[in-house]
N, CA, C and O atoms as a Tinker XYZ file with bonds, in Angstrom:
   388  protein
     1  N     -3.372000   10.753000  -21.585000    73     2
     2  CA    -4.328000   10.233000  -20.167000    64     1     3
     3  C     -3.446000    9.157000  -19.448000    63     2     4     5
     4  O     -2.787000    8.271000  -19.992000    81     3
     5  N     -3.561000    9.396000  -18.245000    73     3     6
     6  CA    -2.445000    8.811000  -17.502000    64     5     7
     7  C     -3.695000    7.196000  -17.205000    63     6     8     9
     8  O     -4.917000    7.074000  -17.127000    81     7
     9  N     -2.543000    6.265000  -17.127000    73     7    10
    10  CA    -3.344000    4.761000  -16.478000    64     9    11
    11  C     -3.677000    4.916000  -15.421000    63    10    12    13
    12  O     -2.793000    5.193000  -14.610000    81    11
    13  N     -5.130000    4.808000  -14.930000    73    11    14
    14  CA    -5.437000    4.292000  -13.466000    64    13    15
    15  C     -4.755000    3.892000  -12.655000    63    14    16    17
    16  O     -3.956000    3.033000  -13.029000    81    15
    17  N     -4.725000    4.324000  -11.087000    73    15    18
    18  CA    -3.402000    2.865000  -10.373000    64    17    19
    19  C     -4.106000    1.943000  -10.191000    63    18    20    21
    20  O     -3.694000    1.184000   -9.314000    81    19
    21  N     -5.481000    1.537000  -10.891000    73    19    22
    22  CA    -5.698000   -0.005000  -10.276000    64    21    23
    23  C     -5.922000   -0.813000  -11.280000    63    22    24    25
    24  O     -6.638000   -1.814000  -11.248000    81    23
    25  N     -5.141000   -0.278000  -12.454000    73    23    26
    26  CA    -5.378000   -1.143000  -13.586000    64    25    27
    27  C     -4.576000   -2.057000  -13.748000    63    26    28    29
    28  O     -3.563000   -2.179000  -13.060000    81    27
    29  N     -4.949000   -2.933000  -14.800000    73    27    30
    30  CA    -3.769000   -4.093000  -14.698000    64    29    31
    31  C     -2.616000   -3.819000  -15.353000    63    30    32    33
    32  O     -1.619000   -4.499000  -15.111000    81    31
    33  N     -2.580000   -2.797000  -16.268000    73    31    34
    34  CA    -1.658000   -2.425000  -16.966000    64    33    35
    35  C     -0.601000   -1.927000  -16.170000    63    34    36    37
    36  O      0.565000   -2.290000  -16.327000    81    35
    37  N     -1.096000   -0.822000  -15.028000    73    35    38
    38  CA    -0.172000   -0.105000  -13.881000    64    37    39
    39  C      0.447000   -1.130000  -13.447000    63    38    40    41
    40  O      1.669000   -1.247000  -13.537000    81    39
    41  N     -0.463000   -2.153000  -12.826000    73    39    42
    42  CA     0.147000   -2.993000  -12.012000    64    41    43
    43  C      1.260000   -4.024000  -12.841000    63    42    44    45
    44  O      2.056000   -4.695000  -12.184000    81    43
    45  N      1.240000   -4.073000  -14.090000    73    43    46
    46  CA     2.160000   -4.947000  -14.705000    64    45    47
    47  C      3.561000   -4.317000  -15.124000    63    46    48    49
    48  O      4.572000   -4.931000  -15.466000    81    47
    49  N      3.383000   -2.997000  -15.018000    73    47    50
    50  CA     4.470000   -1.842000  -15.120000    64    49    51
    51  C      5.377000   -1.950000  -13.661000    63    50    52    53
    52  O      6.594000   -1.896000  -13.483000    81    51
    53  N      4.416000   -2.097000  -12.851000    73    51    54
    54  CA     5.139000   -2.122000  -11.605000    64    53    55
    55  C      5.818000   -3.190000  -11.310000    63    54    56    57
    56  O      6.993000   -3.022000  -10.986000    81    55
    57  N      5.324000   -4.419000  -11.339000    73    55    58
    58  CA     6.252000   -5.561000  -11.485000    64    57    59
    59  C      7.303000   -5.818000  -12.324000    63    58    60    61
    60  O      8.259000   -6.526000  -12.006000    81    59
    61  N      7.184000   -5.336000  -13.264000    73    59    62
    62  CA     8.774000   -4.875000  -14.005000    64    61    63
    63  C      9.774000   -4.439000  -13.249000    63    62    64    65
    64  O     10.829000   -4.996000  -12.944000    81    63
    65  N      9.213000   -3.051000  -12.883000    73    63    66
    66  CA     9.978000   -2.322000  -12.097000    64    65    67
    67  C     10.830000   -2.845000  -10.880000    63    66    68    69
    68  O     12.052000   -2.772000  -10.755000    81    67
    69  N      9.843000   -3.431000   -9.946000    73    67    70
    70  CA    10.235000   -4.130000   -8.984000    64    69    71
    71  C     11.114000   -5.082000   -9.624000    63    70    72    73
    72  O     12.324000   -4.983000   -9.423000    81    71
    73  N     10.740000   -5.821000  -10.230000    73    71    74
    74  CA    11.786000   -7.051000  -10.380000    64    73    75
    75  C     12.829000   -6.548000  -10.973000    63    74    76    77
    76  O     13.689000   -7.418000  -11.112000    81    75
    77  N     13.284000   -5.071000  -11.572000    73    75    78
    78  CA    14.605000   -4.891000  -11.776000    64    77    79
    79  C     15.255000   -4.160000  -11.076000    63    78    80    81
    80  O     16.482000   -4.138000  -11.180000    81    79
    81  N     14.618000   -3.418000  -10.231000    73    79    82
    82  CA    15.182000   -2.811000   -9.095000    64    81    83
    83  C     15.406000   -3.164000   -7.589000    63    82    84    85
    84  O     15.822000   -2.449000   -6.677000    81    83
    85  N     14.909000   -4.815000   -7.590000    73    83    86
    86  CA    15.280000   -5.309000   -6.237000    64    85    87
    87  C     15.528000   -6.501000   -6.364000    63    86    88    89
    88  O     15.174000   -7.091000   -7.385000    81    87
    89  N     16.237000   -7.171000   -5.294000    73    87    90
    90  CA    16.397000   -8.725000   -4.974000    64    89    91
    91  C     15.260000   -8.724000   -4.119000    63    90    92    93
    92  O     14.667000   -7.887000   -3.439000    81    91
    93  N     15.120000  -10.269000   -4.445000    73    91    94
    94  CA    13.991000  -10.691000   -3.745000    64    93    95
    95  C     14.137000  -11.842000   -2.725000    63    94    96    97
    96  O     14.702000  -12.843000   -3.164000    81    95
    97  N     13.819000  -11.865000   -1.732000    73    95    98
    98  CA    12.588000  -11.169000   -0.862000    64    97    99
    99  C     13.432000   -9.830000   -0.495000    63    98   100   101
   100  O     14.660000   -9.872000   -0.427000    81    99
   101  N     12.691000   -8.633000   -0.262000    73    99   102
   102  CA    13.105000   -7.042000    0.054000    64   101   103
   103  C     12.334000   -6.709000    0.855000    63   102   104   105
   104  O     11.338000   -7.395000    1.086000    81   103
   105  N     12.600000   -5.513000    1.524000    73   103   106
   106  CA    12.125000   -4.615000    2.350000    64   105   107
   107  C     11.134000   -3.772000    1.228000    63   106   108   109
   108  O     11.600000   -3.477000    0.128000    81   107
   109  N      9.685000   -3.401000    1.614000    73   107   110
   110  CA     9.418000   -2.575000    0.898000    64   109   111
   111  C      8.208000   -1.395000    1.582000    63   110   112   113
   112  O      7.507000   -1.563000    2.580000    81   111
   113  N      8.249000   -0.474000    0.881000    73   111   114
   114  CA     7.450000    0.592000    1.797000    64   113   115
   115  C      5.996000    1.066000    0.988000    63   114   116   117
   116  O      5.912000    1.637000   -0.099000    81   115
   117  N      5.147000    0.730000    1.689000    73   115   118
   118  CA     3.793000    1.023000    1.306000    64   117   119
   119  C      3.256000    2.396000    1.798000    63   118   120   121
   120  O      3.532000    2.654000    2.969000    81   119
   121  N      2.617000    3.218000    1.190000    73   119   122
   122  CA     2.192000    4.518000    1.516000    64   121   123
   123  C      0.759000    4.562000    1.071000    63   122   124   125
   124  O      0.536000    4.350000   -0.121000    81   123
   125  N     -0.057000    4.766000    1.736000    73   123   126
   126  CA    -1.743000    5.228000    1.569000    64   125   127
   127  C     -2.089000    6.227000    2.300000    63   126   128   129
   128  O     -1.706000    6.499000    3.437000    81   127
   129  N     -2.869000    6.812000    1.589000    73   127   130
   130  CA    -3.734000    8.258000    2.430000    64   129   131
   131  C     -5.192000    7.721000    2.240000    63   130   132   133
   132  O     -5.664000    7.397000    1.150000    81   131
   133  N     -5.923000    7.662000    3.590000    73   131   134
   134  CA    -7.272000    7.623000    3.674000    64   133   135
   135  C     -7.903000    8.716000    4.335000    63   134   136   137
   136  O     -7.182000    9.534000    4.906000    81   135
   137  N     -9.329000    8.873000    4.345000    73   135   138
   138  CA    -9.756000    9.943000    5.326000    64   137   139
   139  C     -9.577000    9.673000    7.080000    63   138   140   141
   140  O     -9.603000    8.582000    7.650000    81   139
   141  N     -9.453000   10.591000    7.494000    73   139   142
   142  CA    -9.130000   10.430000    8.840000    64   141   143
   143  C    -10.374000    9.859000    9.825000    63   142   144   145
   144  O    -11.032000   10.529000   10.621000    81   143
   145  N    -10.513000    8.242000    9.496000    73   143   146
   146  CA   -11.413000    7.616000    9.588000    64   145   147
   147  C    -11.182000    6.217000   10.544000    63   146   148   149
   148  O    -10.981000    5.118000   10.028000    81   147
   149  N    -11.241000    6.426000   11.943000    73   147   150
   150  CA   -10.297000    5.091000   12.518000    64   149   151
   151  C    -10.466000    4.011000   12.238000    63   150   152   153
   152  O     -9.562000    3.208000   12.468000    81   151
   153  N    -11.691000    3.574000   11.632000    73   151   154
   154  CA   -12.175000    2.176000   11.257000    64   153   155
   155  C    -11.576000    2.121000    9.948000    63   154   156   157
   156  O    -11.453000    0.963000    9.549000    81   155
   157  N    -11.059000    3.236000    8.947000    73   155   158
   158  CA   -10.483000    2.978000    8.008000    64   157   159
   159  C     -8.937000    2.604000    8.067000    63   158   160   161
   160  O     -8.469000    1.651000    7.442000    81   159
   161  N     -8.272000    3.358000    8.793000    73   159   162
   162  CA    -6.934000    3.379000    9.208000    64   161   163
   163  C     -6.597000    1.865000    9.860000    63   162   164   165
   164  O     -5.513000    1.312000    9.673000    81   163
   165  N     -7.651000    1.296000   10.626000    73   163   166
   166  CA    -7.627000    0.148000   11.406000    64   165   167
   167  C     -7.543000   -1.005000   10.570000    63   166   168   169
   168  O     -6.880000   -2.028000   10.743000    81   167
   169  N     -8.301000   -0.699000    9.649000    73   167   170
   170  CA    -8.521000   -2.035000    8.663000    64   169   171
   171  C     -7.263000   -1.965000    7.502000    63   170   172   173
   172  O     -6.902000   -2.958000    6.871000    81   171
   173  N     -6.763000   -0.822000    7.365000    73   171   174
   174  CA    -5.219000   -0.778000    6.765000    64   173   175
   175  C     -4.369000   -1.554000    7.190000    63   174   176   177
   176  O     -3.753000   -2.472000    6.649000    81   175
   177  N     -4.359000   -1.020000    8.490000    73   175   178
   178  CA    -3.487000   -1.826000    9.384000    64   177   179
   179  C     -3.750000   -3.307000    9.823000    63   178   180   181
   180  O     -2.855000   -4.077000   10.173000    81   179
   181  N     -5.134000   -3.626000    9.762000    73   179   182
   182  CA    -5.326000   -5.100000    9.931000    64   181   183
   183  C     -4.976000   -5.948000    8.775000    63   182   184   185
   184  O     -5.028000   -7.171000    8.898000    81   183
   185  N     -4.627000   -5.406000    7.674000    73   183   186
   186  CA    -4.331000   -5.994000    6.404000    64   185   187
   187  C     -2.701000   -6.341000    6.300000    63   186   188   189
   188  O     -2.097000   -7.032000    5.479000    81   187
   189  N     -2.307000   -5.716000    7.263000    73   187   190
   190  CA    -0.634000   -5.992000    7.384000    64   189   191
   191  C     -0.298000   -6.489000    8.482000    63   190   192   193
   192  O      0.893000   -6.432000    8.789000    81   191
   193  N     -1.320000   -7.161000    9.446000    73   191   194
   194  CA    -1.262000   -7.388000   10.721000    64   193   195
   195  C     -0.307000   -9.042000   10.525000    63   194   196   197
   196  O     -0.234000   -9.422000    9.356000    81   195
   197  N      0.255000   -9.796000   11.405000    73   195   198
   198  CA     1.050000  -10.815000   11.403000    64   197   199
   199  C      2.019000  -10.900000   10.375000    63   198   200   201
   200  O      2.365000  -12.072000   10.224000    81   199
   201  N      2.670000  -10.006000    9.504000    73   199   202
   202  CA     3.522000  -10.304000    8.480000    64   201   203
   203  C      5.011000   -9.571000    8.772000    63   202   204   205
   204  O      5.981000   -9.643000    8.018000    81   203
   205  N      4.943000   -8.748000   10.228000    73   203   206
   206  CA     6.236000   -8.149000   10.749000    64   205   207
   207  C      6.518000   -6.814000    9.857000    63   206   208   209
   208  O      7.601000   -6.523000    9.349000    81   207
   209  N      5.186000   -5.989000    9.769000    73   207   210
   210  CA     5.099000   -4.681000    9.363000    64   209   211
   211  C      5.341000   -3.700000   10.326000    63   210   212   213
   212  O      4.927000   -3.647000   11.484000    81   211
   213  N      5.960000   -3.037000    9.795000    73   211   214
   214  CA     6.202000   -1.450000   10.816000    64   213   215
   215  C      5.282000   -0.321000   10.140000    63   214   216   217
   216  O      5.607000    0.206000    9.076000    81   215
   217  N      4.211000   -0.020000   10.775000    73   215   218
   218  CA     3.433000    0.906000   10.452000    64   217   219
   219  C      3.548000    2.250000   11.343000    63   218   220   221
   220  O      3.689000    2.231000   12.566000    81   219
   221  N      3.461000    3.504000   10.497000    73   219   222
   222  CA     3.493000    4.542000   10.896000    64   221   223
   223  C      2.276000    5.588000   10.503000    63   222   224   225
   224  O      2.168000    5.702000    9.282000    81   223
   225  N      1.614000    6.142000   11.037000    73   223   226
   226  CA     0.533000    7.241000   10.562000    64   225   227
   227  C      0.884000    8.745000   10.814000    63   226   228   229
   228  O      1.532000    9.294000   11.706000    81   227
   229  N      0.416000    9.079000   10.030000    73   227   230
   230  CA     0.373000   10.778000    9.984000    64   229   231
   231  C     -1.067000   11.646000    9.604000    63   230   232   233
   232  O     -1.723000   11.560000    8.566000    81   231
   233  N     -1.233000   12.194000   10.364000    73   231   234
   234  CA    -2.779000   13.069000   10.296000    64   233   235
   235  C     -1.985000   14.323000    9.658000    63   234   236   237
   236  O     -0.932000   14.786000   10.096000    81   235
   237  N     -2.888000   14.893000    8.250000    73   235   238
   238  CA    -2.546000   16.052000    7.825000    64   237   239
   239  C     -2.846000   17.027000    8.511000    63   238   240   241
   240  O     -3.469000   16.849000    9.558000    81   239
   241  N     -2.473000   18.323000    8.088000    73   239   242
   242  CA    -2.331000   19.456000    9.389000    64   241   243
   243  C     -4.033000   19.829000    9.847000    63   242   244   245
   244  O     -4.407000   20.175000   10.967000    81   243
   245  N     -5.033000   19.605000    8.410000    73   243   246
   246  CA    -6.121000   19.879000    9.007000    64   245   247
   247  C     -6.894000   18.485000    9.681000    63   246   248   249
   248  O     -7.974000   18.439000   10.268000    81   247
   249  N     -6.188000   17.670000    9.454000    73   247   250
   250  CA    -6.938000   16.485000   10.470000    64   249   251
   251  C     -7.864000   15.979000    9.716000    63   250   252   253
   252  O     -8.723000   15.300000   10.277000    81   251
   253  N     -7.931000   16.160000    8.361000    73   251   254
   254  CA    -8.746000   15.490000    7.370000    64   253   255
   255  C     -8.433000   14.271000    6.681000    63   254   256   257
   256  O     -9.321000   13.549000    6.230000    81   255
   257  N     -7.274000   14.023000    6.584000    73   255   258
   258  CA    -6.605000   12.535000    6.294000    64   257   259
   259  C     -5.284000   12.101000    6.800000    63   258   260   261
   260  O     -4.395000   12.841000    7.222000    81   259
   261  N     -5.264000   10.913000    6.714000    73   259   262
   262  CA    -4.284000   10.200000    7.557000    64   261   263
   263  C     -3.093000    9.783000    6.533000    63   262   264   265
   264  O     -3.711000    9.074000    5.739000    81   263
   265  N     -2.062000    9.805000    6.195000    73   263   266
   266  CA    -1.248000    9.022000    5.495000    64   265   267
   267  C     -0.664000    7.480000    6.664000    63   266   268   269
   268  O     -0.398000    7.403000    7.864000    81   267
   269  N     -0.676000    6.665000    5.734000    73   267   270
   270  CA    -0.292000    5.784000    6.367000    64   269   271
   271  C      0.929000    4.608000    5.964000    63   270   272   273
   272  O      0.622000    3.721000    5.167000    81   271
   273  N      2.283000    4.648000    6.537000    73   271   274
   274  CA     3.435000    4.021000    5.826000    64   273   275
   275  C      3.427000    2.961000    6.657000    63   274   276   277
   276  O      3.137000    2.916000    7.853000    81   275
   277  N      3.843000    1.939000    5.766000    73   275   278
   278  CA     3.874000    0.637000    6.149000    64   277   279
   279  C      5.291000   -0.164000    5.626000    63   278   280   281
   280  O      5.084000   -0.868000    4.637000    81   279
   281  N      6.174000   -0.167000    5.943000    73   279   282
   282  CA     7.463000   -1.078000    5.727000    64   281   283
   283  C      7.388000   -2.468000    5.874000    63   282   284   285
   284  O      6.866000   -2.588000    6.982000    81   283
   285  N      7.560000   -3.420000    5.501000    73   283   286
   286  CA     7.393000   -4.597000    5.158000    64   285   287
   287  C      8.065000   -5.397000    4.240000    63   286   288   289
   288  O      8.071000   -5.096000    3.047000    81   287
   289  N      8.916000   -6.881000    4.884000    73   287   290
   290  CA     9.401000   -7.811000    3.832000    64   289   291
   291  C      8.334000   -8.694000    2.870000    63   290   292   293
   292  O      7.424000   -9.466000    3.173000    81   291
   293  N      8.807000   -8.276000    1.700000    73   291   294
   294  CA     7.656000   -9.082000    0.919000    64   293   295
   295  C      8.751000  -10.067000    0.282000    63   294   296   297
   296  O      9.964000   -9.866000    0.230000    81   295
   297  N      8.055000  -11.154000   -0.181000    73   295   298
   298  CA     8.547000  -12.412000   -0.819000    64   297   299
   299  C      8.877000  -11.808000   -2.347000    63   298   300   301
   300  O      9.874000  -12.258000   -2.910000    81   299
   301  N      8.282000  -11.070000   -2.849000    73   299   302
   302  CA     8.517000  -10.926000   -4.484000    64   301   303
   303  C      7.441000   -9.868000   -4.784000    63   302   304   305
   304  O      6.614000   -9.347000   -4.034000    81   303
   305  N      7.674000   -9.708000   -6.024000    73   303   306
   306  CA     6.695000   -8.377000   -6.562000    64   305   307
   307  C      5.000000   -8.740000   -6.804000    63   306   308   309
   308  O      4.117000   -7.950000   -6.471000    81   307
   309  N      4.754000   -9.962000   -7.387000    73   307   310
   310  CA     3.576000  -10.410000   -7.177000    64   309   311
   311  C      2.741000  -10.229000   -5.808000    63   310   312   313
   312  O      1.638000   -9.701000   -5.947000    81   311
   313  N      3.147000  -10.622000   -4.428000    73   311   314
   314  CA     3.040000  -10.438000   -3.200000    64   313   315
   315  C      3.092000   -8.932000   -3.199000    63   314   316   317
   316  O      1.900000   -8.660000   -3.340000    81   315
   317  N      3.656000   -7.928000   -3.136000    73   315   318
   318  CA     3.547000   -6.389000   -3.279000    64   317   319
   319  C      2.390000   -6.096000   -3.785000    63   318   320   321
   320  O      1.675000   -5.298000   -3.180000    81   319
   321  N      1.943000   -6.699000   -5.044000    73   319   322
   322  CA     1.059000   -6.301000   -5.825000    64   321   323
   323  C     -0.230000   -6.303000   -5.392000    63   322   324   325
   324  O     -1.048000   -5.388000   -5.291000    81   323
   325  N     -0.306000   -7.741000   -5.094000    73   323   326
   326  CA    -1.542000   -8.641000   -4.459000    64   325   327
   327  C     -1.832000   -7.640000   -3.025000    63   326   328   329
   328  O     -2.959000   -7.169000   -2.881000    81   327
   329  N     -0.905000   -7.398000   -2.145000    73   327   330
   330  CA    -1.054000   -6.435000   -0.897000    64   329   331
   331  C     -2.119000   -5.183000   -1.632000    63   330   332   333
   332  O     -3.248000   -4.878000   -1.246000    81   331
   333  N     -1.329000   -4.586000   -2.824000    73   331   334
   334  CA    -2.045000   -3.186000   -3.188000    64   333   335
   335  C     -3.582000   -3.526000   -3.775000    63   334   336   337
   336  O     -4.616000   -2.866000   -3.674000    81   335
   337  N     -3.426000   -4.307000   -4.171000    73   335   338
   338  CA    -5.164000   -5.138000   -4.679000    64   337   339
   339  C     -5.799000   -5.176000   -3.449000    63   338   340   341
   340  O     -6.591000   -4.273000   -3.179000    81   339
   341  N     -5.566000   -6.163000   -2.574000    73   339   342
   342  CA    -6.166000   -6.326000   -1.360000    64   341   343
   343  C     -6.930000   -4.820000   -0.614000    63   342   344   345
   344  O     -8.092000   -4.571000   -0.292000    81   343
   345  N     -5.631000   -4.014000   -0.541000    73   343   346
   346  CA    -6.269000   -3.018000    0.240000    64   345   347
   347  C     -7.127000   -1.976000   -0.738000    63   346   348   349
   348  O     -7.892000   -1.277000   -0.075000    81   347
   349  N     -7.155000   -1.789000   -1.795000    73   347   350
   350  CA    -7.890000   -0.890000   -2.894000    64   349   351
   351  C     -9.099000   -1.847000   -3.020000    63   350   352   353
   352  O     -9.970000   -1.267000   -3.668000    81   351
   353  N     -9.528000   -3.205000   -2.617000    73   351   354
   354  CA   -10.549000   -3.609000   -2.343000    64   353   355
   355  C    -11.431000   -3.845000   -1.369000    63   354   356   357
   356  O    -12.602000   -4.210000   -1.481000    81   355
   357  N    -10.628000   -3.549000   -0.129000    73   355   358
   358  CA   -11.481000   -3.540000    1.324000    64   357   359
   359  C    -11.528000   -2.283000    1.970000    63   358   360   361
   360  O    -12.048000   -1.996000    3.048000    81   359
   361  N    -10.807000   -1.450000    1.023000    73   359   362
   362  CA   -10.605000   -0.251000    1.878000    64   361   363
   363  C    -11.262000    0.943000    0.947000    63   362   364   365
   364  O    -10.610000    1.527000    0.082000    81   363
   365  N    -12.707000    1.234000    1.260000    73   363   366
   366  CA   -13.186000    2.257000    0.123000    64   365   367
   367  C    -12.367000    3.864000    0.567000    63   366   368   369
   368  O    -12.133000    4.510000    1.589000    81   367
   369  N    -12.173000    3.960000   -0.717000    73   367   370
   370  CA   -11.779000    5.729000   -0.570000    64   369   371
   371  C    -10.492000    5.516000   -0.702000    63   370   372   373
   372  O     -9.927000    6.419000   -1.319000    81   371
   373  N     -9.737000    4.550000   -0.308000    73   371   374
   374  CA    -8.050000    4.517000   -0.309000    64   373   375
   375  C     -7.407000    5.007000   -1.217000    63   374   376   377
   376  O     -7.820000    4.678000   -2.328000    81   375
   377  N     -6.172000    5.960000   -1.199000    73   375   378
   378  CA    -5.347000    6.275000   -2.154000    64   377   379
   379  C     -3.866000    5.699000   -2.099000    63   378   380   381
   380  O     -3.103000    6.065000   -1.205000    81   379
   381  N     -3.481000    4.796000   -3.069000    73   379   382
   382  CA    -2.361000    3.940000   -3.059000    64   381   383
   383  C     -1.210000    5.287000   -3.574000    63   382   384   385
   384  O     -1.555000    6.209000   -4.312000    81   383
   385  N      0.154000    5.121000   -2.998000    73   383   386
   386  CA     1.144000    6.028000   -3.213000    64   385   387
   387  C      2.349000    5.203000   -3.900000    63   386   388
   388  O      3.392000    5.779000   -4.211000    81   387
C-alpha cells in the first residue's frame, strides 16, 4: 500500500529529498490538477500571488480538468511543503503531483 500524498510521512520524505537535491533558496515547480472550474483555478493561483510565481494552465483534451504549473523561488523545503499543505487544505479535490 502506498503512502497517501497528504500524510506526514510523505511530507517528511519529500523534505529530505528536497534538502538532498537542491541548494536553498531554489526555484521549485509545483504541479496541480483540478476540475476545470474557474473558481478552483483562481484559488490555486491566488495562493501563489505576490511571491513572484510564474503560472501556466493547460486544459485537458476533453476540457474536464486543468493542470496548473507554478514555478516559484522558495526559501527552503519547509516553505515548499507548507504551500502543498495550504493548497490541499483550501482547494477541494486538488491533485498534487
